[in-house]
ZAMARGU-4260 file (C-alpha; in steps of 0.2 Angstrom, whole numbers, plus 5000, padded with zeros to 4 digits):
<rodrens>
0) 4725/4765/4911 | 4726/4771/4892 | 4710/4782/4893 | 4718/4791/4908 | 4735/4793/4895
5) 4724/4799/4881 | 4714/4811/4893 | 4731/4817/4900 | 4735/4820/4880 | 4718/4829/4875
10) 4719/4839/4890 | 4738/4845/4886 | 4734/4847/4868 | 4719/4857/4873 | 4730/4868/4885
15) 4744/4870/4873 | 4731/4878/4859 | 4726/4890/4871 | 4741/4898/4874 | 4748/4912/4865
20) 4763/4913/4853 | 4773/4921/4869 | 4764/4911/4880 | 4774/4896/4869 | 4789/4904/4868
25) 4793/4906/4885 | 4786/4888/4888 | 4799/4880/4875 | 4812/4894/4883 | 4809/4887/4899
30) 4812/4869/4895 | 4826/4871/4885 | 4834/4879/4901 | 4831/4867/4912 | 4836/4855/4901
35) 4855/4865/4899 | 4854/4866/4918 | 4851/4847/4922 | 4867/4845/4910 | 4877/4857/4917
40) 4875/4849/4937 | 4877/4832/4929 | 4895/4838/4921 | 4901/4849/4935 | 4896/4836/4947
45) 4904/4822/4939 | 4921/4833/4934 | 4937/4831/4945 | 4942/4847/4955 | 4960/4849/4954
50) 4968/4862/4967 | 4990/4864/4967 | 5000/4853/4975 | 5016/4862/4974 | 5019/4879/4966
55) 5037/4886/4961 | 5047/4871/4958 | 5061/4868/4947 | 5059/4857/4931 | 5069/4843/4941
60) 5058/4845/4955 | 5041/4845/4944 | 5049/4829/4935 | 5052/4819/4951 | 5034/4822/4957
65) 5025/4818/4941 | 5036/4804/4939 | 5030/4797/4958 | 5013/4803/4954 | 5009/4793/4940
70) 5019/4778/4947 | 5004/4778/4961 | 4992/4781/4947 | 4986/4799/4955 | 4979/4810/4940
75) 4988/4824/4940 | 4990/4841/4926 | 5003/4854/4926 | 5000/4874/4925 | 5009/4890/4925
80) 5023/4881/4913 | 5026/4867/4924 | 5030/4875/4939 | 5013/4870/4949 | 5007/4852/4950
85) 4990/4851/4953 | 4981/4834/4959 | 4963/4829/4962 | 4958/4842/4979 | 4952/4828/4990
90) 4971/4820/4990 | 4981/4836/4993 | 4983/4835/5010 | 4988/4815/5012 | 5000/4817/4994
95) 5008/4830/5004 | 5013/4822/5022 | 5016/4806/5011 | 5029/4814/4998 | 5037/4823/5013
100) 5039/4808/5022 | 5049/4802/5006 | 5061/4818/5007 | 5052/4825/4991 | 5052/4839/4983
105) 5070/4837/4982 | 5079/4852/4973 | 5096/4843/4975 | 5103/4858/4985 | 5113/4857/4999
110) 5107/4863/5016 | 5114/4859/5033 | 5102/4844/5033 | 5111/4836/5020 | 5126/4838/5031
115) 5119/4830/5045 | 5115/4814/5036 | 5131/4814/5028 | 5142/4816/5043 | 5155/4804/5046
120) 5172/4796/5052 | 5177/4795/5033 | 5173/4814/5029 | 5190/4824/5027 | 5190/4841/5030
125) 5189/4847/5010 | 5173/4839/5009 | 5164/4845/5023 | 5170/4863/5019 | 5164/4859/5001
130) 5148/4855/5008 | 5147/4868/5023 | 5149/4881/5008 | 5137/4875/4997 | 5124/4873/5011
135) 5128/4893/5014 | 5125/4895/4998 | 5110/4887/4998 | 5101/4896/5015 | 5109/4911/5009
140) 5098/4910/4992 | 5081/4906/5004 | 5084/4922/5015 | 5087/4934/4998 | 5068/4926/4990
145) 5060/4933/5008 | 5062/4949/5001 | 5048/4957/4990 | 5051/4960/4972 | 5062/4942/4972
150) 5057/4926/4967 | 5071/4915/4967 | 5089/4919/4969 | 5107/4911/4967 | 5120/4913/4977
155) 5140/4909/4974 | 5152/4912/4988 | 5172/4910/4988 | 5182/4908/5006 | 5197/4911/5006
160) 5209/4897/5011 | 5218/4901/5028 | 5237/4904/5028 | 5249/4895/5042 | 5258/4912/5040
165) 5255/4926/5053 | 5261/4939/5041 | 5253/4936/5026 | 5236/4945/5022 | 5219/4938/5020
170) 5210/4941/5005 | 5194/4941/5012 | 5179/4933/5004 | 5167/4937/4991 | 5150/4934/4985
175) 5141/4931/4967 | 5122/4935/4970 | 5107/4934/4955 | 5092/4937/4958 | 5075/4933/4950
180) 5063/4948/4946 | 5055/4942/4932 | 5052/4956/4927 | 5038/4962/4933 | 5045/4974/4949
185) 5061/4983/4950 | 5071/4985/4967 | 5073/5001/4976 | 5088/5007/4983 | 5083/5003/5002
190) 5080/4984/4998 | 5097/4984/4988 | 5104/4990/5004 | 5097/4977/5015 | 5103/4965/4999
195) 5119/4969/5003 | 5122/4969/5021 | 5112/4952/5023 | 5126/4945/5011 | 5141/4953/5020
200) 5133/4948/5039 | 5131/4930/5032 | 5146/4927/5026 | 5162/4929/5035 | 5175/4941/5033
205) 5164/4946/5017 | 5165/4967/5015 | 5151/4976/5003 | 5164/4982/4992 | 5167/4963/4988
210) 5148/4959/4985 | 5141/4959/4968 | 5121/4958/4962 | 5112/4958/4948 | 5097/4953/4940
215) 5091/4939/4928 | 5094/4954/4914 | 5110/4956/4919 | 5106/4973/4926 | 5117/4976/4942
220) 5112/4984/4956 | 5125/4997/4962 | 5126/4999/4981 | 5124/5019/4985 | 5129/5025/5002
225) 5114/5037/5008 | 5127/5048/5018 | 5139/5047/4997 | 5139/5062/4987 | 5138/5051/4973
230) 5117/5051/4974 | 5116/5068/4972 | 5102/5067/4960 | 5090/5060/4972 | 5096/5068/4988
235) 5091/5083/4974 | 5074/5076/4973 | 5072/5074/4992 | 5077/5091/4996 | 5066/5097/4982
240) 5051/5088/4989 | 5054/5095/5005 | 5054/5111/5001 | 5037/5108/4990 | 5029/5100/5005
245) 5033/5114/5018 | 5028/5128/5005 | 5011/5119/5001 | 5009/5116/5020 | 5011/5135/5025
250) 4999/5138/5009 | 4985/5126/5014 | 4986/5132/5033 | 4986/5150/5025 | 4973/5149/5012
255) 4960/5139/5025 | 4963/5156/5038 | 4961/5168/5024 | 4946/5160/5015 | 4937/5158/5032
260) 4939/5175/5033 | 4936/5181/5017 | 4928/5167/5008 | 4935/5153/4997 | 4936/5162/4982
265) 4944/5178/4986 | 4959/5173/4991 | 4973/5167/4982 | 4992/5161/4994 | 5008/5160/4984
270) 5022/5152/4995 | 5041/5153/4992 | 5054/5147/5003 | 5074/5145/5005 | 5080/5130/5016
275) 5096/5126/5022 | 5100/5110/5020 | 5115/5108/5033 | 5114/5095/5044 | 5128/5097/5059
280) 5134/5084/5071 | 5143/5090/5086 | 5149/5083/5103 | 5150/5094/5120 | 5160/5092/5132
285) 5153/5107/5145 | 5161/5110/5164 | 5151/5120/5175 | 5149/5125/5193 | 5137/5120/5204
290) 5135/5136/5215 | 5133/5146/5200 | 5131/5161/5211 | 5150/5160/5219 | 5156/5150/5205
295) 5162/5136/5216 | 5159/5118/5216 | 5154/5105/5228 | 5168/5099/5240 | 5173/5083/5239
300) 5187/5082/5251 | 5198/5095/5262 | 5213/5095/5271 | 5217/5109/5285 | 5233/5109/5296
305) 5237/5121/5309 | 5254/5124/5320 | 5259/5138/5332 | 5274/5139/5344 | 5278/5153/5356
310) 5296/5158/5365 | 5313/5155/5358 | 5317/5149/5342 | 5324/5130/5345 | 5341/5127/5340
315) 5344/5113/5328 | 5345/5095/5334 | 5359/5089/5324 | 5360/5078/5310 | 5345/5072/5303
320) 5343/5053/5308 | 5358/5052/5315 | 5353/5045/5332 | 5346/5029/5339 | 5329/5031/5342
325) 5328/5045/5326 | 5318/5042/5309 | 5330/5041/5294 | 5328/5055/5283 | 5319/5065/5296
330) 5326/5081/5305 | 5329/5077/5323 | 5319/5089/5335 | 5326/5108/5339 | 5332/5113/5352
335) 5325/5126/5364 | 5325/5147/5357 | 5318/5160/5355 | 5304/5165/5344 | 5288/5161/5335
340) 5283/5149/5323 | 5266/5147/5316 | 5259/5135/5299 | 5243/5135/5292 | 5238/5125/5275
345) 5220/5120/5269 | 5218/5108/5253 | 5199/5107/5247 | 5195/5099/5231 | 5180/5104/5224
350) 5171/5092/5211 | 5161/5103/5196 | 5145/5096/5185 | 5152/5090/5168 | 5141/5088/5155
355) 5145/5078/5139 | 5131/5081/5124 | 5131/5072/5108 | 5120/5085/5097 | 5113/5078/5079
360) 5104/5095/5071 | 5088/5096/5060 | 5091/5090/5042 | 5086/5106/5036 | 5079/5124/5041
365) 5069/5138/5035 | 5082/5153/5031 | 5069/5164/5023 | 5051/5163/5019 | 5042/5174/5007
370) 5021/5176/5006 | 5013/5185/4992 | 4993/5186/4997 | 4978/5192/4984 | 4962/5197/4990
375) 4948/5202/4981 | 4936/5215/4988 | 4918/5213/4991 | 4914/5222/4977 | 4924/5218/4964
380) 4923/5234/4956 | 4927/5244/4969 | 4943/5242/4979 | 4939/5255/4993 | 4926/5241/4998
385) 4939/5231/5008 | 4942/5242/5023 | 4962/5245/5028 | 4958/5236/5047 | 4956/5220/5037
390) 4971/5221/5027 | 4982/5228/5043 | 4976/5209/5049 | 4982/5199/5034 | 4997/5207/5037
395) 4998/5203/5055 | 4995/5184/5050 | 5005/5183/5038 | 5020/5193/5049 | 5017/5179/5062
400) 5018/5165/5050 | 5034/5173/5043 | 5043/5175/5062 | 5037/5157/5068 | 5043/5149/5053
405) 5060/5153/5050 | 5072/5146/5061 | 5079/5157/5077 | 5096/5156/5069 | 5091/5167/5055
410) 5081/5180/5066 | 5094/5185/5076 | 5099/5202/5066 | 5081/5202/5058 | 5071/5219/5060
415) 5052/5219/5061 | 5054/5230/5043 | 5064/5215/5035 | 5050/5204/5042 | 5037/5216/5031
420) 5048/5216/5015 | 5044/5196/5017 | 5027/5199/5014 | 5014/5206/5001 | 4995/5209/5002
425) 4986/5215/4986 | 4969/5221/4983 | 4962/5219/4965 | 4947/5211/4957 | 4949/5193/4950
430) 4945/5190/4933 | 4944/5172/4933 | 4940/5161/4952 | 4952/5150/4959 | 4945/5136/4961
435) 4947/5126/4978 | 4957/5107/4975 | 4945/5097/4986 | 4950/5078/4988 | 4931/5070/4983
440) 4926/5052/4980 | 4927/5047/4962 | 4910/5052/4955 | 4901/5041/4942 | 4900/5050/4925
445) 4889/5056/4918 | 4885/5046/4902 | 4884/5034/4915 | 4869/5041/4920 | 4862/5046/4903
450) 4864/5028/4896 | 4856/5019/4913 | 4841/5033/4911 | 4841/5026/4892 | 4839/5007/4895
455) 4829/5011/4910 | 4817/5020/4898 | 4818/5006/4887 | 4813/4994/4898 | 4798/5002/4906
460) 4791/5004/4884 | 4795/4988/4883 | 4786/4980/4898 | 4771/4990/4894 | 4770/4986/4875
465) 4770/4969/4881 | 4757/4972/4892 | 4747/4980/4881 | 4748/4966/4868 | 4744/4953/4881
470) 4729/4963/4886 | 4723/4965/4867 | 4726/4946/4863 | 4718/4941/4878 | 4703/4953/4874
475) 4703/4945/4859 | 4701/4930/4863 | 4687/4932/4873 | 4677/4943/4862 | 4681/4928/4850
480) 4677/4916/4862 | 4659/4925/4867 | 4655/4928/4848 | 4659/4908/4844 | 4647/4905/4859
485) 4632/4917/4854 | 4632/4914/4836 | 4621/4895/4835 | 4626/4883/4822 | 4616/4885/4808
490) 4605/4872/4804 | 4608/4861/4789 | 4596/4865/4775 | 4584/4853/4767 | 4584/4855/4752
495) 4588/4867/4738 | 4574/4876/4734 | 4572/4884/4752 | 4593/4887/4749 | 4588/4896/4732
500) 4571/4906/4739 | 4586/4911/4754 | 4599/4918/4742 | 4585/4927/4730 | 4579/4935/4745
505) 4596/4940/4751 | 4599/4949/4734 | 4582/4956/4733 | 4587/4965/4749 | 4603/4968/4744
510) 4600/4977/4727 | 4581/4985/4732 | 4577/4985/4749 | 4560/4996/4745 | 4554/4978/4737
515) 4561/4970/4748 | 4549/4978/4764 | 4534/4979/4752 | 4537/4961/4752 | 4539/4959/4769
520) 4525/4971/4775 | 4514/4959/4762 | 4519/4943/4770 | 4516/4948/4787 | 4498/4957/4784
525) 4493/4940/4776 | 4500/4932/4793
</rodrens>
């Protein structure tokens, strides 16, 4: 066994001696890397992995949970300024169930479940009203936290006392809300309005005027009615944005159309518009005949009475209702007499179409539109190269665009000459080509290509140098080995006399080659 170990040691040492410096460095580095990997695997394998148990906790909740975990001997750690409790990942699910069964985390806020637990015959009305208001505040705060940008919310509600006097006016409820936005986001006006409506609808007898909302920096959020003139700046910005969108849309359509005809770099389009933002809301109650030709409605009921009498006119029959068989207040039949009697009555009830309309006009109308187009001729130096027919086609396109874009209300008294005055087409040489903006994907900067190319070239050169160096070292080792094999070992000199003669001959060969050659010929002739 000892001999095998010695043989293994000798082979290892021989193998190590035959390696070059680069190979030795590589082997040494691989050994160090292997050791580091082993230590890292052992470290991370034995390390406890923690996962969040609860997040966004208040200091009271964190202290309560931390005390419970410490009493059970469960390791834990706090992060995010104490608002997050982390425990071993394998115990997260079981701890959540166990702590939930114990009612943790308990924020101390009163909610509706707390009222259910405290309900009893000994509770007074004042106690119930107080707990109900506290529960309302807690639940409303939870609802507000669901709004994007709100981290937490505190709500204070004041409810009016019920009066026994009918004539006494109710002051109404009031609410104060403090939202925590963590200074990372600002609430939009739409969110503020939604927040005001949420609070107003959650509390009885609460109007928007009795609500105050601010953030943790004591910045007040005002309720702005979108139909109120107080937000004139926002209305101006909105109208300006609509006008810009319309002008850009028309400009893009004309640029695409005329660019296809003349070339993208040979057409420049400018559009200016005048919009009417007067929005009209009206109600109409119309009555129209069913038969428009005869201007008649449809018959729904009719009554016709026709009476005729020939002969002498009858005489009066006495006082109305005086006889025994006469009907009271009805004249008795007339006596026979000479005369003609005729009575015609006709009553017809017609029904017509009754139309009720509630019309909300468009929020804006195009009142006026102006289009200016500059065209570069096919031959920039020659304006006559652009024929008149092309100019006419362009003017017709612009005329159609103007007439179809302007609202018909403002086109009633507009003539064709007025529309032609709204368009302008000119032909001239462009001093600078127009660059059409195109949405392109963000490209990689050129300097990154240059840097990557330089690094790639450096790596290639380094590899070539290393390969050449290895080839030279291997060739040198082979040559050295071959020379070592070809050159035999010099025999040991038996005596000093032969060594002295050899040195003399070597000296003679170096100093006087001719004498050395004669001496050799003499020795050869003697042999």
